[in-house]
KEDREN-998616 format. One record per residue (C-alpha): x negated, y, z negated. Coordinates in steps of 0.5 Angstrom, whole numbers, plus 500, padded with zeros to 3 digits. Each point is the difference from the previous one (the first is absolute). Example, Ala and Ser with C-alpha at 12.3 -4.5 7.8 and 13.67 -1.06 7.14 Angstrom:
residues 2
475491484;498507502;
end
This chain:
residues 553
479485441;505496503;507501503;505496504;503502507;507498502;504501506;506498504;505498494;506502504;505498495;497493499;500501492;499493498;494500504;497506497;501498493;496493502;495504503;500505494;499494495;495497504;496506501;501502492;497493498;494500504;498507498;504503494;496506500;501504507;499507500;506501505;505498505;501502507;506499504;498501507;507501503;507496502;501501492;507499501;504497506;505506502;498506495;506500495;499502493;502494497;495496504;494504497;503499493;500493501;493500502;498505494;504495496;495494502;494504499;502502493;501493498;493498503;497505495;495502504;494505498;499506504;504504505;503498506;498504507;506499505;499501507;506501505;502495505;505499505;505496496;501506496;505503505;504495502;506501496;503504506;502494504;505498494;506503498;500497493;495495497;503494502;503503507;496501506;503505504;495502506;505504504;501505495;493501499;497504495;506499496;499506496;493499499;495506501;492500500;500504494;504494497;495495502;494504498;504502493;501493498;493498502;496506496;505499494;497493500;493502501;500505495;497506504;502506505;497498506;499494505;493500499;496501494;494498496;499495494;495498495;499493498;494499495;497506503;500497507;504505505;506497503;503504506;507498503;502503507;507500503;505502505;502507499;506499505;505495502;498501507;507496503;503507498;496504504;499496506;504495503;494497504;497498493;501495495;497499493;494504502;495503495;499508500;494503496;500507500;494504501;501502492;500493498;494498505;496506497;501498493;498493501;494502503;498505495;502494494;495495504;495505500;500502493;500493498;495497505;494504496;498494496;501495506;505496496;506497504;506504501;507497501;505502505;507498501;505500506;505495501;500499508;493498503;496504505;500497507;496494501;496499493;502495495;504494502;507500503;498508502;501499507;506502505;506503497;497499492;495505502;503505504;503504494;495505497;502506505;493503497;496494501;494503503;500506495;500495494;495496503;496506500;500502493;499493498;494499505;496505496;500496494;497493500;502499492;507501502;505494500;507500503;505495498;506499505;506495500;506499504;498494504;501495494;494497504;497494496;494502496;496494502;499503507;493501502;502508502;503501493;495505499;495504505;496506501;502505505;495505503;502506503;497504505;497506497;500497493;495497496;497494503;502495495;508502501;505499494;503493497;507499501;504494497;507496501;503500493;505494502;507500497;503498493;506497504;494495503;497499492;494504502;497506497;493503499;495500494;495506500;494501496;496506500;494502497;493504501;497496505;507499504;506496501;503493501;506499503;503493499;507497503;504496496;505495502;505499494;503494503;494496501;497503494;493502503;496505503;501500508;495506502;495505497;496506503;494504496;500507501;493503498;499507497;497504506;494504499;503507498;493504501;499498507;497506505;504504504;502496506;504503506;505496504;503502506;507497503;502502507;507500503;502501508;507502501;501495506;497494502;498502507;498507503;501501508;495503504;501508499;504499494;499502493;501496493;500503493;495497495;500500493;494498495;499501493;494499496;501498492;494499495;501493497;494501496;500502492;496506502;501507504;497500507;497507500;502502507;504496506;502502507;504496505;497500507;504496506;496496505;504499507;497497507;496504505;505504504;506500494;502507497;501501492;505506498;500501492;508500498;499500492;492499499;499499492;495505497;493497499;498500492;499497494;504493499;502498493;500493498;507497502;502506504;502500508;500505506;503499506;501503507;503500507;497501507;502499507;496496505;501500507;498495505;497502507;504500506;496494503;499496494;499493502;504494496;496499494;501499492;496505497;498502493;502507497;495501494;501504494;494501496;499503493;493504500;496504495;497507501;494497504;505496504;498493497;506495500;503499494;506495503;503499506;507497503;502499507;507498503;500497507;504503505;502497507;500503507;505496504;499498507;506501505;504494500;500495505;505494502;507500496;498501493;505501494;500506497;499497493;493497502;497507502;497505495;504505498;497507501;506503496;505496495;504505496;506496497;506502495;499494495;493497500;496498506;502499507;501492500;497496505;505494502;504501494;506504498;498506496;499498492;498505495;494502498;495495502;498497506;503494502;505500495;506500505;505495503;500497507;502505505;508499501;505503504;507498501;498493497;494499505;493499497;495503504;493498499;496506503;501507499;500506495;504501494;501507498;504505495;502507502;497505501;494496504;495502505;496494503;495501505;495496504;495502506;501498507;495504504;504500506;499493501;508498499;506501504;506497496;502499493;506495498;503499493;506498497;502505495;505501494;502500493;497494496;506495497;496501493;505503495;495502494;502497494;497501493;498495495;507500497;504500507;502507499;505502506;501505504;502506496;503505505;493504500;499499507;503496506;495494501;495503505;501504506;494502504;498503507;494497503;496503506;494498504;495506502;495499506;495505498;504506499;506498504;506496497;501494505;506497495;505502495;505496497;507502497;501500493;499492498;503497494;499494496;504495504;500503506;498496506;492501501;498503507;495498505;496505503;495500505;497507502;494503504;494502497;495500506;494505499;502501493;494501495;504498494;506497498;504502494;506497497;504504496;506499495;504505497;506500495;506502503;504503494;494503496;500494496;494495500;504495496;500493503;498502507;496494501;498501508;497494504;496500506;501493502;496497505;496506502;496499505;496504506;498498507;493503502;495499505;497493500;
end
């Protein structure tokens, strides 16, 4: 059985026609075609009609499976098909309008769904919300509900019984996987970790991603991704290239697995290939354990929450499994939601949480928090560990961004070190910039935010330049500020242990940044807090530029 994978047409209809003709000439007997997002340029119904007309003219065999991309919702920046009208965005468009046009083309009633190409399962996923409507700090981010993720897990489990590859499609790549999925291109899956967790249990899963238009000659066009707590072999993920670059994928699937070949029609040549073998479906039950620590560091005497999950990544049930947690001598563990012991069926997962407290006299160290899956006799079935740092009291004049965080809560994505806050991935923000001045060091946050570091009574002063970053969040179509918020307003405060030693007035984007120099003598912990001034966190990008301590040498 063979099928083709296209993506990123974006209105390039002549390129689509050329690629269709070349693909048909190469293999006229394909069972189907997947178009993995950016089917059209803006989302107008006539654009879908134009694509459909080219597909009909190509007289291809089999169904077309369509996934939604980001260009399917860009017409809101246009007041008509020829006139760009960004200031009046969304020009009468609604989410329902964009989704309606896409679903009419896809001929289904849900953004996700299942197809069968010659008996081979094709699972298509997609965002269930246009996130910029929901949260002004987001852009074309992908939202997958628990219902969609559970559906994907159930369908993967169902189709994995014989070990053959199962093909899954989503437009945006997962962060730091295939070529060009680093930085901004990899930040868009809001449920990145949850999607990896589902896929990671199935070594026969193949995830196709698009969006970046990366050349299929790139050595990282396809790779395996291992997931903590998942199957040790991980899952395969593949970049689909782009029709507008005259590239597509040709997939052959059979009893022993699949062959995925990358085709460049301009060169009339195969440019890459990956083999995906069938996996053994009747492997014995095997426990895989993942451990996640809520913070990167815990101060002496403090408590940190530990989450752990055990999954059966084999093909048979495990008769009895219990999770036990191991910490260094002198540390204490308190169950919060410990999972019950018992039978773990094939493909099943079980998770729990514990509070772990470091002793008050804990020395600076990096310790492993170990979680084991054990049988009735206490014999290990599998284990996972996560490092947890006990920091030392700082010395000299360190930047806060160079210290371990004992707490790092943030409104959108992680607290950024030496960058303004970006979106969901670490390191995806621009330079810290206030009043036109770029600051190479500091913290980038979004309200509501709370960042803490351990001082151990060793420091006397904290200095920083604080304010709202110059960043004016703009979506992919440069959608303007639409009156839903005033462009960012925050209150920043500094706390030394439980005492507030600084609190700003309301600060807004464009205000002159404030230089602060406060006394933190004897404090065990420093807390940097950002609160939304008006109850809305939209565009509340607060910077702690040049944040620095003066401590004992």
